[in-house]
C-alpha positions in Angstrom: -14.2 4.8 -11.1 -14.6 8.6 -10.2 -12.4 11.3 -11.7 -12.2 14.4 -9.6 -9.9 17.3 -9.1 -9.5 16.4 -5.1 -8.6 19.5 -2.7 -5.1 19.4 -1.2 -6.2 19.8 3.2 -2.9 19.4 4.2 0.6 18.5 3.4 3.4 16.8 6.2 6.4 15.7 6.1 6.8 12.6 8.3 10.0 10.9 7.4 13.0 12.1 5.0 11.3 12.0 1.4 8.4 10.5 2.6 5.4 13.2 3.1 1.4 12.7 3.8 -0.7 14.4 2.4 -4.3 14.7 3.0 -7.0 15.5 0.3 -10.9 16.4 -0.1 -13.5 15.6 -2.4 -17.5 13.6 -3.0 -15.5 10.8 -4.7 -13.5 9.6 -1.6 -16.8 8.6 -0.2 -16.4 5.3 -2.8 -13.4 4.6 -1.7 -14.3 1.1 0.3 -11.7 -1.1 -0.3 -8.6 -1.0 1.3 -5.4 -2.4 -0.8 -7.4 -0.1 -3.7 -4.9 3.1 -5.5 -6.0 6.2 -6.8 -3.7 7.5 -10.1 -2.8 10.9 -9.5 -2.2 13.3 -12.9 1.0 15.2 -11.6 2.5 16.3 -14.7 2.2 20.0 -16.3 2.5 22.1 -19.8 6.1 22.5 -18.7 6.8 19.0 -17.3 4.3 16.2 -18.7 4.8 13.3 -17.6 2.3 9.9 -16.9 0.4 9.5 -13.7 1.5 8.6 -10.9 -0.1 5.2 -8.7 -0.5 6.2 -5.3 -2.1 3.5 -2.7 -5.2 4.7 -0.5 -4.0 5.1 3.1 -7.0 6.2 5.1 -10.6 7.2 4.3 -12.7 9.4 6.6 -16.2 10.5 4.9 -15.1 12.8 2.2 -10.9 13.0 2.7 -8.3 10.6 1.6 -4.8 10.1 3.0 -2.4 9.0 1.1 1.7 8.8 1.8 4.3 8.9 -1.2 7.9 8.9 -1.3 9.9 11.2 -3.2 11.8 9.0 -6.0 11.5 10.5 -8.8 10.2 13.6 -11.1 6.4 12.6 -10.1 6.4 12.3 -6.7 8.9 15.7 -6.8 5.6 17.3 -8.8 3.4 16.2 -6.7 5.0 17.2 -3.3 5.3 21.0 -5.4 1.8 20.9 -4.9 0.5 23.3 -1.8 -2.5 23.4 0.4 -5.5 24.5 -1.6 -4.4 23.7 -4.9 -6.0 20.4 -6.5 -5.2 16.4 -7.9 -7.1 15.5 -10.6 -7.4 12.0 -9.6 -8.4 8.4 -11.1 -10.6 6.6 -8.4 -10.4 4.0 -6.9 -8.7 1.6 -9.1 -7.4 -1.6 -8.7 -8.5 -5.2 -6.9 -8.0 -4.5 -3.0 -7.5 -7.2 0.1 -10.6 -9.7 1.2 -11.7 -8.7 4.3 -11.0 -11.9 7.1 -14.4 -11.8 8.9 -13.0 -13.3 11.9 -10.3 -14.9 13.6 -6.6 -13.6 13.7 -5.0 -11.7 11.0 -1.3 -10.7 10.2 -0.3 -7.6 8.5 3.2 -7.6 7.0 5.0 -3.9 5.2 7.8 -2.6 4.0 8.4 1.1 3.3 6.2 2.5 1.2 4.2 -0.4 1.0 2.8 -0.1 4.6 0.3 2.6 4.3 -2.6 0.4 2.1 -2.5 -1.8 5.2 -3.7 0.8 7.8 -6.5 1.1 6.0 -6.6 -2.6 6.4 -6.1 -2.8 9.8 -8.7 -0.5 10.5 -11.6 -2.4 8.6 -10.6 -5.6 10.0 -10.6 -4.2 14.1 -14.3 -3.0 13.0 -15.5 -6.4 11.9 -13.7 -7.7 15.1 -10.7 -9.6 13.7 -7.8 -9.4 16.2 -4.9 -7.2 13.6 -1.0 -8.0 14.6 1.1 -5.9 12.2 4.9 -6.4 11.6 6.2 -2.9 10.1 9.5 -2.4 8.4 12.3 0.2 8.1 16.0 0.9 7.1 16.3 2.7 10.4 14.7 4.6 13.3 14.6 7.6 11.3 12.3 6.4 8.4 9.8 4.7 10.5 6.5 6.6 10.0 2.4 5.3 10.9 3.5 3.1 13.9 1.1 5.5 16.0 -1.3 5.1 13.8 -1.4 1.4 13.6 -1.3 1.3 17.6 -5.2 2.2 17.1 -5.9 -0.7 14.9 -3.7 -3.6 15.9 -0.2 -4.9 18.2 2.5 -3.6 16.3 5.9 -5.2 16.1 8.8 -3.0 14.0 11.8 -3.7 12.5 15.0 -1.8 11.4 17.6 -3.2 9.3 20.1 -1.2 11.1 19.0 -2.1 14.7 18.6 1.6 15.5 14.9 0.4 17.0 12.8 -2.2 17.4 14.1 -5.8 16.6 17.5 -5.3 14.3 16.5 -7.2 10.3 13.9 -8.2 8.4 10.2 -8.2 8.4 10.5 -11.7 8.4 13.0 -12.0 11.4 10.2 -10.9 13.3 7.5 -13.4 12.4 9.0 -16.5 14.6 7.7 -13.6 17.2 4.1 -13.4 16.4 0.9 -14.5 17.7 -0.9 -17.3 15.4 -2.8 -16.1 12.9 -5.0 -17.0 10.0 -4.5 -15.4 7.6 -1.6 -12.4 6.5 -1.3 -9.9 4.0 1.6 -8.0 2.9 2.6 -5.5 0.8 6.2 -3.7 0.2 8.8 -4.4 -2.5 9.1 -7.9 -4.5 12.5 -9.4 -2.6 10.5 -9.0 0.6 6.7 -10.4 -0.1 9.0 -13.7 -1.8 10.4 -14.0 1.7 7.5 -13.4 3.0 5.5 -16.0 0.9 8.5 -18.4 1.9 8.3 -17.8 5.8 4.7 -17.5 6.4 3.0 -20.6 8.4 -0.5 -19.6 6.3 -1.9 -18.5 2.7 -2.2 -14.8 2.5 -2.3 -12.2 0.3 0.3 -9.4 -1.3 0.1 -6.3 -2.8 2.8 -5.6 -5.5 4.1 -2.0 -5.8 4.4 -2.2 -9.4 5.3 0.5 -12.3 2.1 1.5 -14.0 1.1 3.9 -17.1 -2.4 4.0 -17.4 -4.0 2.8 -14.1 -7.0 0.8 -16.6 -5.0 -2.0 -18.1 -4.3 -0.9 -21.6 -1.1 -0.1 -22.0 0.7 -3.2 -20.5 3.0 -1.6 -18.2 2.6 -3.5 -15.6 2.1 -6.9 -17.0 3.4 -9.6 -14.5 4.0 -13.4 -14.9 0.7 -15.8 -12.9 1.7 -19.8 -12.0 -0.4 -21.8 -13.8 -0.5 -25.5 -13.1 -0.8 -27.0 -16.6 0.8 -24.4 -18.7 3.2 -23.3 -16.7 2.4 -19.8 -16.4 0.2 -16.6 -17.8 -0.2 -12.9 -17.5 -1.9 -10.5 -15.3 -1.8 -7.1 -15.1 -1.4 -5.5 -12.1 -3.6 -2.2 -12.0 -6.2 -4.0 -13.2 -6.5 -7.9 -11.9 -4.3 -6.4 -8.6 -2.6 -4.9 -6.9 -3.8 -7.7 -4.3 -3.3 -11.7 -5.4 -3.4 -14.5 -3.3 -0.1 -16.0 -2.2 1.3 -18.7 -4.9 -0.7 -16.6 -7.3 1.7 -14.5 -9.5 5.6 -15.2 -10.2 7.7 -12.9 -8.0 
């Protein structure tokens, strides 16, 4: 983990309330594992708020791409920053996705759970893994990153209203996917729960949890962990995750 003020190189509105930001700094070169996140200081003296965890979408040399949706005060403050401004950044944090070394992988993402899967797809393809991605959105207007994914994967898109691709949820597309050896998924818990039940094999899920400190001290992101003998114990999503094996945590 390193702390650095990263410089904003660009900011782009890619969907309603969704923005892509590219930041630059030397510490970005250490962000090698897909599925990890950065913790951004977005508060000001006038508006003090906790840091916000944002997943790593892509890394190119010393340039970091993040994608965020404006949900509340924290992300609204982040979006007020302009090109040339700096962002106090801690990272990389958390446990990321283990990389499949060969075979076929299925990536399943929903909404703002999609960005970390792009960096994963990029690294899997570099290893020679055949990648297919199922990307779920509410409507065609909400779509983003679909073209970028096509560089690394065969892409299936679902929309809840049927305005693009398959009508329904990501699980409605699973019967149409090619056979796969492992799956990786990121999105809301209700989606992850459905994916775990519908998937044809074991895999890895990435949780979207509220986090305070990002380093396991505040216990704001504690989740129930399944235990074969005691029933359950607890894990910290920011430190033990956000990536877990399927069946490891209670969804």
